[in-house]
N, C-alpha and C positions, 0 to 999 in steps of 0.2 A: 505492500500497500503506500508506502514512502518513497519508493521509487518513481509510482503513477504519479504522485502528487509533485514530485520535484519535473517531472517531464511535463504535467500540467502547468507548473510554474513558467518553467520553460517556453511552453507553448504560449504564454499569454504575454510572456516579454518581449516574444517574436513578433506576435500580433502586434502588441505597442509599438513595435521597432517599425516594423510595416507602415501603420497607419502613420507614424512619424513620416516616414520615406513618401508616402503618397501626398500628406500636407505640404511637404516642403516640393514636390514635383509640381502639385497645383498653381503653388506661389510660382514656381517658373514658368509655368506654362501662362499666369497671369502676365508675370513680366515680359514674356514672350510677345504676348499678343500686345500690349501696351505699345511697346517697340516697333511692332509691325505696325501698328496705327501712327506712331510718330512718323515712321518712313514713307509711309502712304502719302500723310500730310506734305512732309517736305518732297515729295514726289509731282504732289499736284502744285506746290509752290513753284518750281523749278519749269514744271510746264508753263504756269503761269507768264513767268519771267522769260520763258523762251517766246513766248507770244507778244510780250511788249518788245523784245529785241527784234523781232519779224518785223513790227509795225514801225521801229525805228529805223530799221535798215530798210523799208521801202519808203520814209521819208526822207532821207538820205540820200535815195536814187532819184527820187524826186527833184531834189533841190538840184543835183549834180547838172541835169538839164539848162537850168537859167544859170547858175556859175559858169556852166561852159560858154552861155552865151554873152554874158558879161565879161569875160576873159576875150571875147572876141570881138568884143564892143570896147575893151582897152586897147587892146592890138591896133584895132581901126583908127582909134584915135591917134595914138603915138605914131603910126602911119601917114594920119593926115597931118600931125605936127610936124615931123618930119620934112614931107614934101613942103609946106608952108615955107618953113625954113629955106629948103632950097631953092624954092622959087624966089624968096624973099631975097636971096644973095645974087641970084642971077637979075 
């Protein structure tokens, strides 16, 4: 009877240890779930930032046309000034 009681006690201790391990595993799973949620939020934010960057690139591309025309006008103006100087000398 003493051996059986000892075995029952050991089984009870093992059950307690297994319960504690299951509790720890449950906590780890909760933490992993929270981390996955945070990672998902970060990915959503990164996606939004990529959208904003794409829009800004579109704006920059749209501004390149007018900037190119302004540069052409500036070069044309300098050419006119040079021609006026040449004709003024003659």
